N, C-alpha and C positions, 0 to 999 in steps of 0.2 A: 634351478628350473623352476619353474612357476607353475602351481596345478593345472591350468589351462595347458600349456607347454608339452605335459607328459601327455595328457589324454591326444591334444590333437599329433603330437608327435607317435605316438602308437596306432593310433585309425593311419596315422600315412601309412607307417610300415606294413600294416596290412591290406594296404590299397584303397583306404576310405577316407572319406572326408568328414567334418562334422560343420554344422551353422553356431552361430551365436546362441540362437536359440535352445538347439539340441546340448550346449554347452551347460547353459542354463539352468534345463530339464536335468542335467545329470548332478548337476550341483545342489539342487531341490531335492533328488533323490539320496544323494548322499547326508546331506542336513534330516533326511526323515528316517535316512538306516540310522544314524548316532540316536539319536531319539528316541526311535522303540527300541534299539539295542539297550537303553537304558532299564527297561522296564521286561524285557524279554529277550534272551540271550539267542540273537540271530547269528552274532558274529566275534570272535576275537579282533580281527583286525579292524581296529578304526583309524587310523593314520589314511588322510585321502591319498596321498602318494601311493601307500601299501592297498587302498580297497580299488587303485585304476589298476594298478599291476597283476595284484593275487585272484582280487574277484572278477577283474570283467578282462585281463588278457591273456589268464592261464587257460 
């Protein structure tokens, strides 16, 4: 399953929808999280699918 489908499917299971613009913003947030995490220990979770599942859907 590609990354956008995982996000859309997870939100759908919660009864929510997401626009293409919101997906792009989430991707930008993910990129910023990973870049900042390189010099500031924010999270040990860095794989895209794990970020979606463990940081946003739990």
